[in-house]
C-alpha positions in Angstrom: 0.3 -0.1 0.1 3.0 2.2 1.2 4.6 1.7 -2.3 1.2 2.5 -4.1 0.7 5.6 -2.1 4.4 6.3 -3.2 3.5 5.7 -6.9 0.1 8.1 -6.8 1.9 10.9 -5.6 4.7 10.7 -7.8 1.5 11.3 -10.4 -0.1 13.7 -8.4 3.2 16.3 -8.4 3.9 15.9 -12.2 0.3 17.4 -13.4 -3.3 17.8 -12.7 -5.5 14.2 -12.3 -8.6 14.3 -14.0 -10.9 12.2 -11.6 -13.1 11.1 -14.1 -11.1 9.3 -16.3 -10.1 7.1 -13.9 -11.8 3.2 -13.0 -13.5 2.7 -9.3 -10.3 1.5 -7.8 -7.8 4.2 -8.6 -10.1 7.0 -7.9 -10.4 5.4 -4.2 -6.8 4.9 -4.3 -6.8 8.8 -5.4 -9.1 9.7 -2.2 -7.0 8.1 0.1 -4.0 10.2 -0.8 -6.2 13.4 0.6 -5.5 14.8 4.0 -8.7 14.2 6.7 -11.0 17.4 6.3 -10.7 16.4 2.1 -11.9 12.8 3.1 -14.1 13.5 5.2 -16.2 16.2 2.8 -15.8 13.7 -0.3 -17.4 11.2 1.7 -20.2 13.4 3.7 -20.7 14.4 -0.3 -21.2 10.6 -1.3 -23.2 9.7 1.6 -25.6 12.6 0.4 -25.6 11.7 -2.9 -26.7 8.6 -1.7 -29.2 9.2 0.8 -30.8 11.2 -2.3 -30.8 8.5 -4.5 -32.3 6.3 -1.6 -35.0 8.6 -1.0 -36.6 9.4 -4.5 -36.1 5.4 -5.2 -38.5 4.9 -1.7 -41.2 7.7 -2.9 -41.4 6.5 -6.2 -41.8 3.4 -5.1 -44.3 4.8 -2.6 -46.0 6.4 -5.0 -46.6 3.6 -7.5 -47.8 1.5 -5.1 
């Protein structure tokens, strides 16, 4: 894991990273390189989007019943 972090840091120092071009695994590895505050922001945003999706699905099911 430490070697992977070093390699990712080398890539990050070379230039801008466009996360849209990465696989899900690569994205998670890049997020792991962030400091704790930044990681918490990313995870809170993901949680918010997932919660919104679940509520939307729930209410759509209730309306369809």
